[in-house]
C-alpha positions as CSV (number, residue, x, y, z in Angstrom):
1,M,15.2,23.9,-3.2
2,K,15.0,22.3,-6.6
3,I,13.4,18.8,-6.5
4,A,13.3,16.2,-9.2
5,F,9.8,14.7,-8.9
6,Y,9.9,11.2,-10.4
7,G,6.9,9.1,-11.6
8,A,4.8,12.3,-11.9
9,K,1.1,11.8,-12.8
10,P,-1.4,14.5,-13.6
11,Y,-3.1,14.1,-10.2
12,D,0.3,14.7,-8.4
13,R,0.3,18.2,-9.8
14,V,-3.1,19.1,-8.3
15,W,-1.6,19.8,-4.9
16,F,2.2,19.7,-5.4
17,E,2.2,22.4,-8.0
18,P,0.5,25.2,-6.1
19,L,1.9,24.2,-2.7
20,S,5.5,24.1,-4.0
21,K,5.1,27.8,-4.8
22,E,3.7,28.4,-1.3
23,Y,6.7,26.6,0.3
24,G,9.2,28.2,-2.1
25,H,10.4,25.0,-3.8
26,E,10.9,24.3,-7.6
27,L,9.6,21.0,-8.8
28,L,10.9,19.3,-12.0
29,F,8.2,16.9,-12.9
30,I,9.5,13.7,-14.6
31,D,7.0,11.1,-15.9
32,S,9.5,8.2,-15.6
33,L,10.6,6.3,-12.5
34,L,14.0,6.9,-10.9
35,T,16.4,4.6,-12.7
36,T,20.0,4.7,-13.9
37,D,18.7,6.0,-17.2
38,T,16.7,8.8,-15.7
39,I,18.9,9.8,-12.7
40,P,20.9,12.4,-14.8
41,L,17.7,14.5,-14.9
42,A,18.3,15.3,-11.2
43,N,21.7,16.7,-11.9
44,S,20.9,20.2,-10.9
45,C,18.6,19.3,-8.0
46,Q,19.1,19.2,-4.3
47,A,16.5,16.5,-3.7
48,V,14.5,13.8,-5.5
49,C,10.9,12.9,-4.7
50,V,9.9,9.3,-5.3
51,F,6.9,7.0,-4.8
52,V,6.3,3.4,-3.9
53,N,7.4,1.8,-7.2
54,D,10.7,3.7,-7.4
55,R,13.4,1.1,-6.4
56,V,16.1,3.3,-4.8
57,N,18.9,0.8,-4.4
58,K,22.6,1.3,-3.3
59,E,23.7,2.0,-6.9
60,L,21.2,4.9,-7.3
61,I,22.0,6.2,-3.8
62,D,25.7,6.3,-4.5
63,I,25.1,8.2,-7.8
64,L,22.8,10.7,-6.0
65,A,25.4,11.3,-3.3
66,K,28.0,12.0,-6.0
67,M,25.6,14.5,-7.6
68,N,25.4,16.2,-4.2
69,V,21.7,15.4,-3.8
70,K,20.9,16.1,-0.2
71,G,17.7,14.2,0.3
72,I,15.3,11.5,-0.9
73,L,11.7,12.6,-0.3
74,L,9.3,9.7,-0.1
75,R,5.7,10.8,-0.9
76,C,4.4,7.8,1.0
77,A,4.6,6.1,4.4
78,G,6.4,2.9,3.4
79,F,10.1,2.9,2.8
80,N,10.8,-0.7,1.9
81,N,11.7,0.4,-1.6
82,V,14.7,2.4,-0.4
83,D,18.0,0.9,0.7
84,I,18.1,2.8,4.0
85,Q,21.3,1.2,5.2
86,A,23.1,2.3,2.0
87,A,21.7,5.8,2.4
88,N,23.0,6.1,6.0
89,G,25.6,8.8,6.3
90,K,25.3,9.7,2.6
91,I,21.9,11.1,2.0
92,K,18.8,11.9,4.1
93,V,15.6,9.9,3.5
94,L,12.3,11.5,4.6
95,R,8.8,10.0,4.4
96,V,5.2,10.9,5.0
97,P,4.4,8.8,8.1
98,S,0.7,9.6,8.1
99,Y,-1.6,11.4,5.7
100,S,-5.1,9.9,5.8
101,P,-5.5,6.6,7.7
102,E,-9.2,6.9,7.1
103,A,-8.7,6.9,3.3
104,I,-6.9,3.5,3.4
105,A,-9.3,2.0,5.9
106,E,-12.4,3.1,4.1
107,F,-11.0,1.7,0.8
108,A,-10.2,-1.6,2.6
109,V,-13.8,-1.8,3.8
110,A,-15.0,-1.0,0.3
111,L,-13.0,-3.9,-1.1
112,L,-14.3,-6.2,1.6
113,L,-18.0,-5.2,0.9
114,T,-17.5,-5.5,-2.8
115,I,-15.8,-9.0,-2.8
116,N,-18.3,-10.2,-0.1
117,R,-21.6,-9.0,-1.8
118,K,-20.2,-9.3,-5.4
119,T,-21.4,-5.8,-6.3
120,H,-18.7,-5.6,-9.0
121,R,-20.1,-8.7,-10.7
122,A,-23.7,-7.5,-10.2
123,Y,-22.8,-4.2,-11.9
124,S,-21.4,-6.0,-14.9
125,R,-24.5,-8.2,-15.2
126,T,-27.1,-5.6,-15.0
127,R,-25.4,-3.4,-17.6
128,D,-26.2,-6.3,-20.0
129,F,-29.7,-6.6,-18.4
130,N,-28.8,-9.9,-16.8
131,M,-30.8,-9.6,-13.7
132,T,-30.0,-13.0,-12.2
133,I,-28.5,-13.1,-8.7
134,Q,-27.3,-16.7,-8.7
135,G,-23.7,-16.8,-7.6
136,L,-23.8,-13.4,-5.9
137,M,-24.6,-14.6,-2.3
138,G,-22.4,-13.1,0.5
139,M,-22.5,-13.2,4.2
140,D,-23.5,-10.9,7.0
141,L,-20.5,-9.1,8.5
142,H,-22.5,-8.5,11.7
143,G,-21.5,-11.0,14.4
144,K,-18.5,-12.3,12.5
145,T,-14.8,-12.1,13.5
146,A,-12.3,-9.8,11.8
147,G,-8.6,-10.3,12.2
148,V,-6.6,-7.1,11.9
149,I,-2.9,-7.5,11.5
150,G,-1.2,-4.2,12.4
151,T,-2.9,-1.7,14.8
152,G,-1.2,1.5,13.8
153,K,-3.2,4.5,12.6
154,I,-4.7,2.7,9.6
155,G,-5.4,-0.5,11.5
156,R,-7.1,1.5,14.2
157,S,-9.3,3.3,11.7
158,M,-10.2,-0.1,10.1
159,I,-11.1,-1.5,13.5
160,K,-13.5,1.4,14.3
161,I,-15.3,0.8,11.0
162,L,-15.6,-2.9,11.5
163,Q,-16.8,-2.5,15.0
164,G,-19.5,-0.3,13.6
165,F,-20.7,-3.3,11.6
166,G,-20.9,-5.2,14.8
167,M,-17.9,-7.4,14.2
168,K,-15.7,-9.0,16.9
169,I,-12.1,-7.9,16.5
170,L,-9.0,-10.0,16.9
171,A,-5.7,-8.2,16.5
172,Y,-2.0,-8.8,16.2
173,D,0.7,-6.3,16.5
174,L,4.3,-6.4,17.7
175,Y,3.5,-3.4,19.8
176,P,-0.1,-3.8,21.1
177,D,-2.2,-0.8,22.0
178,Y,-4.1,-2.1,25.0
179,S,-6.2,1.1,25.2
180,L,-8.2,-0.2,22.2
181,D,-11.4,-2.2,22.9
182,I,-10.2,-5.3,21.1
183,E,-8.6,-8.6,21.8
184,Y,-5.0,-9.1,21.0
185,T,-3.9,-12.6,20.1
186,N,-1.2,-14.6,18.4
187,L,-1.1,-15.1,14.6
188,D,-2.1,-18.7,14.7
189,T,-5.3,-18.0,16.6
190,L,-6.1,-15.0,14.4
191,F,-5.7,-17.1,11.3
192,S,-7.8,-19.9,12.5
193,S,-10.6,-17.8,14.1
194,S,-11.2,-14.9,11.7
195,D,-13.9,-14.7,9.0
196,V,-12.1,-11.7,7.6
197,I,-8.4,-10.9,7.7
198,S,-7.1,-7.4,6.8
199,L,-3.4,-6.5,6.6
200,H,-2.3,-3.2,7.9
201,C,1.3,-3.8,8.9
202,P,4.6,-2.5,7.3
203,L,6.7,-4.6,5.0
204,T,9.8,-5.8,7.0
205,E,12.0,-8.8,7.0
206,E,9.7,-10.3,9.6
207,T,6.5,-9.6,7.7
208,H,7.7,-10.5,4.2
209,H,5.4,-13.3,2.9
210,L,3.5,-13.3,6.1
211,I,0.7,-14.9,4.2
212,N,2.1,-18.1,2.7
213,K,1.2,-21.7,2.1
214,E,1.6,-22.6,5.8
215,T,-0.4,-19.7,7.2
216,I,-3.1,-20.0,4.6
217,S,-3.6,-23.6,5.6
218,K,-4.5,-22.4,9.1
219,M,-7.3,-20.2,7.9
220,K,-11.0,-20.9,8.1
221,Q,-12.9,-22.1,5.1
222,G,-14.6,-19.2,3.4
223,V,-12.3,-16.5,4.9
224,Y,-12.0,-13.1,3.2
225,L,-8.5,-11.7,2.8
226,V,-7.9,-8.0,2.2
227,N,-4.5,-6.4,1.6
228,T,-4.1,-2.6,1.2
229,S,-0.7,-2.4,2.8
230,R,2.3,-3.9,0.8
231,G,2.1,-6.6,-1.8
232,A,5.0,-8.6,-0.5
233,L,3.2,-9.4,2.7
234,I,1.6,-12.1,0.6
235,D,3.5,-14.9,-1.2
236,S,1.6,-14.5,-4.5
237,A,2.6,-17.9,-5.8
238,D,1.4,-19.6,-2.7
239,L,-1.8,-17.6,-2.9
240,L,-2.4,-18.6,-6.5
241,D,-1.7,-22.3,-5.6
242,S,-4.2,-22.2,-2.8
243,L,-6.9,-20.6,-5.0
244,R,-6.3,-23.3,-7.6
245,T,-6.3,-26.3,-5.3
246,T,-8.4,-25.5,-2.3
247,K,-11.7,-23.7,-1.4
248,I,-10.3,-21.8,1.6
249,F,-11.1,-18.3,0.4
250,G,-14.5,-16.8,0.2
251,G,-12.8,-13.8,-1.5
252,V,-9.5,-12.1,-1.9
253,A,-9.2,-8.3,-2.4
254,L,-5.8,-6.9,-3.2
255,D,-4.9,-3.2,-3.7
256,V,-1.2,-4.1,-3.8
257,Y,0.9,-6.8,-5.4
258,E,4.5,-7.7,-4.8
259,E,5.6,-7.3,-8.4
260,E,3.5,-4.2,-9.2
261,E,6.4,-2.1,-10.4
262,G,6.0,-1.3,-14.1
263,L,2.4,-2.4,-14.1
264,F,0.4,-0.5,-11.5
265,Y,-0.3,3.2,-12.3
266,E,0.2,2.5,-16.0
267,D,-2.2,1.8,-18.9
268,N,-1.2,-1.7,-20.0
269,S,-4.6,-2.5,-21.7
270,D,-2.9,-2.9,-25.1
271,K,0.1,-4.9,-23.9
272,V,0.8,-8.6,-23.2
273,I,1.2,-9.1,-19.5
274,H,4.2,-11.3,-18.8
275,D,3.5,-11.7,-15.1
276,D,1.7,-15.1,-15.2
277,I,0.8,-15.0,-11.5
278,L,-1.0,-11.7,-11.7
279,A,-2.6,-12.6,-15.0
280,R,-3.9,-15.9,-13.5
281,L,-5.1,-14.1,-10.3
282,T,-7.4,-11.9,-12.4
283,T,-9.2,-14.9,-13.8
284,F,-10.8,-16.0,-10.4
285,P,-14.3,-14.6,-9.9
286,H,-13.7,-14.2,-6.1
287,V,-10.5,-12.3,-6.5
288,L,-10.6,-8.5,-6.8
289,I,-7.5,-6.5,-7.7
290,T,-7.2,-2.7,-7.8
291,S,-4.1,-0.6,-8.7
292,H,-2.7,0.6,-5.3
293,Q,-5.3,3.4,-5.0
294,A,-6.4,3.1,-1.3
295,F,-4.7,6.4,-0.6
296,F,-6.3,8.2,-3.5
297,T,-8.5,10.9,-1.9
298,N,-8.3,14.6,-2.3
299,E,-7.6,15.0,1.4
300,A,-4.8,12.4,1.4
301,L,-3.1,13.9,-1.6
302,E,-3.1,17.4,0.0
303,A,-1.6,16.0,3.2
304,I,1.1,14.1,1.2
305,A,2.1,17.2,-0.7
306,R,2.2,19.4,2.4
307,V,4.3,17.0,4.5
308,T,6.6,16.2,1.6
309,L,7.3,19.9,1.1
310,E,7.6,20.5,4.8
311,N,10.2,17.8,4.9
312,A,12.1,19.5,2.0
313,T,12.0,22.8,3.9
314,A,13.4,21.3,7.0
315,L,16.1,19.6,5.0
316,E,17.0,22.9,3.2
317,N,17.2,24.9,6.4
318,N,19.0,22.3,8.5
319,K,16.0,21.9,10.9
320,T,15.1,18.9,12.9
321,L,14.1,16.1,10.5
322,T,11.1,14.7,12.3
323,N,10.2,12.3,9.5
324,E,13.7,11.0,8.7
325,V,14.1,7.3,8.2
326,I,17.3,6.0,9.8
327,S,18.9,2.6,9.4
328,Q,18.7,0.5,12.5
329,Q,21.8,-1.5,11.6
């Protein structure tokens, strides 16, 4: 199968290039995202491979279907960037449901430790031989309460790590796993009782802007908020307003942002950033933003490449599509 690989970066080739030969597929690496301008590049391909910032809307799906493209291969777990309903009956959509939950959870904890103990600020100071520690005070995580929203594979990995710190866990999930040694509760209780809140749920209509002005007002003073899931779980404008007008947050760590398309994964250091909310968020000393890199480990990249290419093989050979995303409407 010939596959148009959109948004290709050098690190994508590390595993996809050798494994594509192993699985017998030909990859056409395209630096640009999938858009109406770049979609003709997939004209001779049977599938396209996209990532989180490719917005595959109805218009693009209709064009792909007319080009006889059989499948959209998502090299990620989330699928909120694809119009699944529009694809229904026209083109198959396959994802990578799990690659390395530990990679995401470990990075979420790294963000938490950094924003709590201000190691990023200490690093900058000591490079200038500023050895003061004023303003770098954090809190013990031991004995504190962590609220984990979403207890799928990533959430469970996060819980294990936080329990290792001696933290009490409050959790919320639409489908609770009562085999876990944690306390499930409602969102209001989680918001009001947690010293740390970490988001590990998918982006759906129900979870869109889960963190907003109203829910933020329910949180404890000094709470730490960590998001390594999807940017639109947080209303960025409401978050900014709360940071400007209140002292609720001890720290906010974001690996994702709801308007990250065109910014994340690109070098914009010599450009004017027109996203005023993002630009303003970066000015707060207790806000840490990274560029959607929680998944970025060697093990995770290998797993993503293998499952994506296995999905392509199943599609090519009319096998059972275990990882197909199907519209529920």
